[in-house]
N, C-alpha and C positions, 0 to 999 in steps of 0.2 A: 618664222619668216625665212624663206629660202635664201641662201647665200650663193654667190658665184665667184670663182677665182678667175681673174682675167689675165691672159698672156698677150703681149703685143710683140709681133715680130717685125723687125726693121726691113723694109723692102724699098730700097732706093731705085730710081729709074734705071740706072746702069749698074746696079750691084744687088742682084737677087741671090739669096742663099740657095744652095743645092738642097734637094729634098731630104736626103738622109741627115745632113747637118742640121737642118731645121727641126727634124723630128728628135734627134738626139739632144739638141740644145733646149728644146721645150721640156723634155723629160728631166734634164738636169736642173732647169729653172724651178720646176715643181719641187724637186728634192732640196734645192737650196733654200726655199722658203720654209719647207717643213723643218729643216735643221736649224734655221736661224734662231738665235736666242730671243728675238723679239716675238717669236711665234708660240712660246709656251711659258709656263710659270707666271711671272708678273710682267711679261713683255707687253709692249704696246699693241701688238697684233694678236695676243693670245686669245682674247675673248672671241674675236671674229674667226680665228682659225679653228677654235673649238666648235663654234656654232656650225661652221661649214663642214668640218670633218664628221660631225654627228649626223649630217644629213646625206645628200647625194654626191658630195664632192664634185659638184657641177663645175665645168671649166668651159671657157669660151676663148677663142683665139682671134685676134684682130691684127691688122697690119697698119703700119705708119711709115711715113718718110718725111724728110725735111723738117719743117716747122712742127708738123704733127708729132714726129718722134721726139723732138726737143721738149715739147710740152708734156709728153708722156714721161720722159725721163725726169722731169721736175717733180713728179708725184712720188710719194713714198713707195718704194719697191726695190727690186733687185734685178740688175741686168747681168745676164749670163752670156758669155761669148763662146761661139762654136769653134771647131777646129778645121772648118773648110772641107769636111768629108764629102766626097762626090763632086767637088767644085773644080773647074779647070784652073782657077787661080785662087787657091785657098787663102792666101794672105789678104786679098782684097774683097773676097766674097764670103768670108766666114759669117755664119749666122749670128745675129744678135737678138735675144729674146728678153724682154723685161716682164717680170711677174709682179703682180700687185696683191696686197693682202685682200682677202675676200670682203665683199660688200653685199648688202641685200640686193637682190636682182633689180629692184627699182631705184637703187641709190648708187649706181656706178657713176664715178666722176665723169662729168661731161667731156673732159679732155680725152677719155678713152671710150666712153659710151658711144660717141658719135663717129668713131672710126669704122672703116669698112670691115666686113667679116667674110662676105661671099667672094668667090673667085680667087681665093688664095691657093695657087697651085705652083709647085716647083718641080724641077727635074734634076736628076743626077747626070752631070756631064761627063764624069769619069767613072770607070769601073771601080766598084768597091773592093777594098782589100780584105783578106781573110781576117776574122776577129781573133785577136790575141788570146791565148789560153788564160782562163781565169777572169776574163772581162764579162760582166753581166750583159745579157742580150735581151732586147725586147723584140719579140717575133711578131710581125704584122700578118694578119690573116691574108693569104694569097688569093682567096676567093672573093674578097670584097673590094669594091671600088670606093675610095674615099677621097675627098679633096685634101690638099695638104693641111689646111687648117683643122679639119676634122681629125686627121691622122695625128697631128701634133697633140690635140687634146687627149686622144686615146692613149698615146704613148705616155703622156703625163699621168693618166689614170694608172697605167700598168706600173710605172715607176713608184707611184704612191702605194699601190698594193704590196709591192715588194718591200718597200720601206717599213710598212706596218708589220710585215711578217718577220722582219729581222730582229735579232736581239740588240740590246743597247750597245754591246761591244761591236757587233757587226756593223751597226749604223755608223759608229765612230770610224771604223776602218774604211767604209765606203766614202764617208765625208773626207777623210784624209787623202783619198785618191782624186779629189775634186769630182766625185760622183762619176767616175769612169763608167761608160756603158756604150753599147753599140745597138743600132736598130737595123734589123735585117728582115727580109721576106723569105721564109722557108719554102721548100717544095710542098706540094699538097700532102704527100706522104709523111713528111716530117711534121707538118702542122697537125695531122691526125695523131701522131705519136705524142706531141706536146700536149694536145688537148686531152688525151687520155691520162696524162700524168697529174700530179697534185700541185703543179706550179700555179701561181696566181694568174688568173685570167680575167680580162675585162669583158663584162657582158653589158652591152649598150642598151640604154632605155629606148632608143629608136625615135627620138624626137626629130632628128635631122638625118637625112641622106640614106640611112640604112634601116633595115627592119628591126623592130623591137626584139631583144633577146640575142642579137648577133654577138658572137664572140669576136672581138676585134684584135686584141694584143695579148700575148702571153709573156710574162716576166720570167726569165731563166737566170737566176742569181746563184752563183756557187756557194755563197755564204748561207743560203737557206738550208743547206744540207748539214750544217754544223750542229 
């Protein structure tokens, strides 16, 4: 039975997250649940996480506000807070993403199954700062048009592929940094260079928005070279 991992982004009427902050926070939320002690060994989420990771690592992103968000927060999961990247007022508009343990596709809790998924689009109000040296970067395909919700899921996939490729020691180091990472869109020339490398790349199944086989995000993590 196919499983799906659901992420819910908080979108209040007067406090929408910026695009890059939402993408980065979604990726960090996926890493947070992968690293959580409940997700492996004898943990309460371990069986569901194993079933999900043995399949298509399907993810879906929904949005919530007000009472909807409070109901979602009451369910088992992890809420990850963004840093306000790309927002005019980072302190008040920082992204919040809650990630939930995977469930069978037909058994997603009603509190999140009934949330909206389409039309989730954000923008960056401020120019992005250069990425600090040594920070992992998730590079988004500059030739594709994706909704913010779709891009959040794709960044989550890329972060997960990078996590799988890391050694146990490197994973601990990344976790100790609170899963520091950046999401950026490269030039087309740079994208071609990245695509020709051996870095982890997400190839989408094409069920929504984009053509099957599209390369969406490439994970560039310095610890992969160790």
